[in-house]
VEXZAKE-574922 format. One record per residue: residue in one letter; x, y, z of N, C-alpha, C in turn. Coordinates in pm, whole numbers, plus 50000, padded with zeros to 5 digits. Each point is the difference from the previous one (the first is absolute). Layout:
# residues N
AXYZXYZXYZ;...
//
This chain:
# residues 247
X313211628188534499665012649936499865009650117;X500895011150011499925006350097499415017749944;X498995004250057499285012249933500335014150124;X500375008749934500045013350078498995010749950;X499215001950114499035012249971500615015150048;X499885008749877500745013050014498625009150004;X499895010550099499125009149962500415013250002;X499975005149887500535013649962499025010550087;X500915009950074499265008950051500715013649993;X499215010149951500195012149985499425010750079;X500605010750080499295011050075499245008349883;X500755004749902499235012049929499444993149900;X498795006049986498904996049892499245013149975;X499675000849867499465012049942498494998250079;X499524989249985498515000150052499794998250157;X500884993450057500054997650149501195000750070;X500645009350021501365000350058499914992850147;X501104992650038500014991850123499054988950001;X499534996849898499034987649991500374987950091;X501244995349974500224988150084499895000850139;X500175012650073500044999950152498525005050049;X499045001249862498605002150084499634989250071;X498865002650092499304988050106499034998049942;X499464985949971498824994449992499644992450118;X499145003250086499394994450106501394997050106;X500495008350016501085004750097501604992849965;X500104995449861501284992049984500215006949846;X500875000949968500875009249889499594989949908;X499805005649853500104992849861500954990449973;X501505005150045501054990049961500074987750084;X499355005650109500434987250113498864990049979;X498765003449965499004992149936500194991349892;X500665006249898500474993949895500874989450019;X501045004050099501314991850022499424986850090;X499125000450084499344992150070499014988849914;X499635006749927499104989549900501004990949927;X501325007249971500544993149901500574987250079;X500505001850136500454991650077498984987950029;X499125002149973498874988450017500034989849866;X500825005349892500214992549870500964988550033;X499474987150010500744989550028501344998049892;X499735006449868501104998349904500755009650006;X500085008650064500985009450012501104998750097;X501094997349984501164997550088500535010750087;X499765012849935500515012150067499215011149924;X499825011750106499405013149937500915011550047;X500255008149892500775010950021499065012349941;X500185011850088499355014949928501345006049965;X499515005949862501155006449931499625016549998;X500575007750058499765011350021501305012049978;X499525011949959501165010749999499905009850101;X498984996850089499625009450108500424996850140;X500435007650090500614998050131498634997750071;X499015006550000499004998450090499394985649971;X499694995349888499374986649967501204991850059;X501354999349957500934990950076499854999750128;X500175010450088499654998950135498914993650057;X498915004449938498574994450027500034984149995;X500384994649897500174987849980500884993150110;X501335005550003500864993150133499045001150127;X499185009450024499234998950139498944989850000;X499524998349881499064986250034500634986949976;X501265001250013500824984949963500024999049855;X499495005849915500574994249850501205003549942;X500054993149875501524999449945499745010749883;X501025008849991500045013549882501325001449945;X500055003849889501365003249952499725017049965;X501005009049994499805010949922500764996349853;X499045008749926500545002049838500105012249944;X500495000349884500195012249933498795010349995;X500125011049977498915005050010499435005649837;X500664995849921499555007649846499484986549936;X499444987650050499494988849923498645008149933;X499814994749857498775006549957498774991450013;X500384987550086498674991150019500284991250103;X499144994850062500064990250097500754987649973;X499984995049846500684988849942501635001850036;X500325012349947501375006150025500424997050114;X499245006250123500294999450118500194985250075;X499194993349947500164985250057501294991249940;X500095005749891501394994149904501235004350087;X500045012850061501095002950078500454987650121;X498824999750066500054992750104500424986449956;X498964995049902500424983949968501504996749952;X500575010649925501404997349955500975001650142;X499625004750078500855000150103499914989750123;X498874991949965499664987750108500084985849937;X500824993850005500194983949956498984990550052;X500044988549938499344989750040498644998349989;X499285009849914498734995649976499505000549841;X499404991249975499434996249849498805010349934;X499395000050109498635009949952499755013550067;X499965011449931499895014550052498435004149995;X499355001750106498695003350010499895014449987;X499415008949931499775014550011498645001750042;X499955003950146498585002750060499475013550044;X499195004949914499595014250007499835004050155;X500645010450038500095006850137498825005350018;X498775003149916498865006950071498964990549983;X500184986950009498724989850028499894992050118;X499575008550085500184997350154499284986850025;X498934998249909499224984450028500414989349894;X501375000649936500204990049898499974988250070;X499494987649958499764988450054501144990749940;X500444994250128501174990249980499734989049913;X498724994649957499744993849896500395002649847;X499855015549993500535004549887501104997649945;X501065004650098501294997450007500294983949973;X499614993050061500134987549990499794993349873;X498845004649922499434997549894501015003349882;X500645013050007500855004349905501384991550002;X500454998650109501494992350033499664986449928;X498864993850030499644984649957500044998849838;X500115010349912500055000649880501114995649961;X501455001850074501094994149995500304988150033;X498984993750094500304987450045499194991349861;X499305003149958499034994649892500684997749868;X500725016649948500814997849888501245005450011;X501164991449980501185001950000500525010249914;X499345004549901500545009649899499165012350040;X499305001450081499435013650033501195011550043;X499805010349956500875011750013499615009150101;X498655005949969499215008750069498854994850025;X499365000750128498664996750047499205010950050;X498775001749987499135010550044498534994450008;X499095005850037498884996550030498635007049930;X498884992649985499035008649938498724996650067;X499015006449978498534999750071498805005049905;X499284991449996498845000149910499235013050055;X499705007649881499385013350025498514998750041;X499355005250106498744996850053499015012349968;X500805012149989499105013649960500205004049881;X499115002149925499815005149833500875011550001;X499725009150076501025013750016501394994950001;X500464991550039501364997950026500474996449838;X499384994849916500454995149879500585012649946;X499115011650026500525013149892500765007450093;X500244998650121500865009650084501624997149989;X500595011949949501224996149953501235000950119;X499455001550099500654997050143500134985350043;X498914993349931500054983350023500774993049876;X501134995350043500704995549867499544986849953;X499634996849879499464987349942501214991949976;X499604985449994501014991349954499564986649906;X500324998449898499694989649934500844990049965;X499714986550043501224989550006499264987549922;X501224991249987499524987349921499554989150074;X500004989449937499164988150065501044994850118;X501145002649964501004996250121500555009450109;X499055013650016500185009950069501065010749973;X500654995449884501135013249944499195010349946;X500625012950071499465011249968500245006649843;X498955003649946500285003049842500005015549982;X499255006750117499945013249977499495007350145;X500515009750041499235009950098499835013849923;X498745006650061499435012749955499245005650116;X500245012749951498975006050098498535003149897;X499724996149897498874999649915499374983650018;X498965001549970499284987350031500484989749880;X500714989050034500474991449899499404985150050;X499264990649897500095005749853498795008650006;X500205007749849498705007449951498714992749958;X499154998350048498794991649959499245006949889;X500444995249869499655008849890498415001649951;X499714986350066498314999149937499065002350105;X500435003850120499345002750112499685014250044;X498815004150047500035012850047500615001750159;X500725011450023500774999850117499354997050141;X498795004549973499314993650150499724986450000;X500304992449914499754986450009501484991950019;X500895006650001501404996650001500374993450109;X499304999850119500004990850112499784985049983;X499414997549853499934984149993501234993549981;X501045009149977501434993949976500674998850126;X500914989350023500694999650135501365012549950;X499835011350087501315009649972500684997750135;X501365000850007500904998150114500745013850000;X500115002750150500895011350057501174993550036;X501135008849977501264996850044500165005250155;X500694987850091500165002050146501485004149970;X500335013750060501355002450015501174996550059;X500034986650011501244993050100500954991849868;X500964998950019500844996049920501134991550054;X500304984549951500984995150047500944996149873;X501505001950052500904997749890500894988650033;X500804993249904501064993250007500945009850054;X501044998250092500935010850029500495006549902;X500844991049900500895003549878499115006549912;X498594999049971499405005549937499535012450040;X499705003850137499735012250027501215008149998;X501154996450008501245009449939500035001649910;X499864991849902500025003949858498865007449953;X498965002050031498795008649961500175012350030;X500615004550124500415012050043501135007049931;X500614994349912501045005449922499265004149855;X498824995349976499485007249866499435009949996;X500335008149879499365014149994498654999350002;X499295013350024498374996949983499814999249856;X498684994149997499424993149857499245009149941;X499694997249905498725010049920499004997350038;X499444987350022498484997650040500135004950172;X500764997450047500145005650160499815014950034;X500685005349882499555014550027498735006149939;X499314991849913498705001949969499004997550107;X500224988350060499284998450102500215002650129;X501365001750043500405003050102499984987650133;X500354988949896499884983950083501174996749959;X501034996950116501534995249952499964987450014;X498754989349981499894987049964500235000249864;X499475008349915500205001949867501564998849920;X500895004450107501355002649941500464982450006;X499444995950123500524986549988499624992249891;X498564999049981499714992649882500405004849847;X500145013849996500745003449873501494994349995;X500704996050085501204995650005500094985150015;X499044994049994499674986549971499874992650128;X500075003950114499854992450123498354997950007;X499834989050042498514991250045499615001950147;X498985008249981499224998850134498904991050030;X499984993250063499014988650052499185004250115;X498684996949987498755004850093499414990150070;X499525003050099499004992650069499035008150052;X498504991449983498855006150034500035001350187;X499645012150054499885000050123498615002350044;X499604995250115498744997950067499575017150053;X501165003850048500295014750119500055010949883;X499355009450047500275015549884501055004250100;X500785010949923500775011250081499475009250061;X500655006250092499175011250065501415011950034;X500195010849859500995008250039499565012850051;X501075007350060499745012250075500455009949907;X499865007249911500385010049928499915013950027;X499025002550088499525013450047499485000850169;X500155010250047499015003150117498714994550024;X499194999449866498804995949990499784985850015;X501154994249945500014982250000500234995350162;X500645009450099500474995950117498805000950093;X499095007349964498485000550067499334987949945;X500114993449892499404990049951500804986550058;X501195003250039500634988550053499614999150147;X499815011150070499504998350142498654992650030;X499205005749890498714996049980499924982349990;X501004997249905499894985749987500644990750101;X501025006850084500554995150156498644997950062;X499165008850010499034998350118499094989349955;X499694995249880499054990549944500914984650022;X500995000450027500754984350015500154998650116;
//
């Protein structure tokens, strides 16, 4: 089974323009993500997907593999689908966030391994046990509920499930899980879901994975021991540099 990791990277960002090219410890974020992906033994190849010549030229400069895409894609999923549709020979396509410079290779390997263990899996992703109570109620931390076999039942920005008989300060007695936003798809599934129109629940929660669930696609999860560390704002960049100094 051959797996292709694709890293969507946009220069334009309302909160942090030029984010892929900012430096963390002297190395750009996109290069850090790319090099972490190359350490994942399950990935056959890694490609950066961008619509910006500056990012394209930079990836070429450090010896990376990069493809130019259209500039009007509404999501990273649509951007990687353009690349996946043009590249043959891969069974699994992995959408790797371009703003997670410290992504652990074993996170990628664990998500891909879902397809090795379940031949019926169409989409795979990761979850992580929530360890901070405030994250349970933080709408920027997406929660996931899944069944005994790991199949996702629902994603929400709200705390799910709702603990009806417990005061909220006691909710940490239950194991809540956050969604780690990396997806792997069977190639044909990826090309199919990007043809679907936005769905009702997706619009309400601003979570595109709800479109897939609403249309009958199954999403399998695996519990990851490593958390994600996304860079969304310049303030996050300061935290990333502090993190790097401690490692």
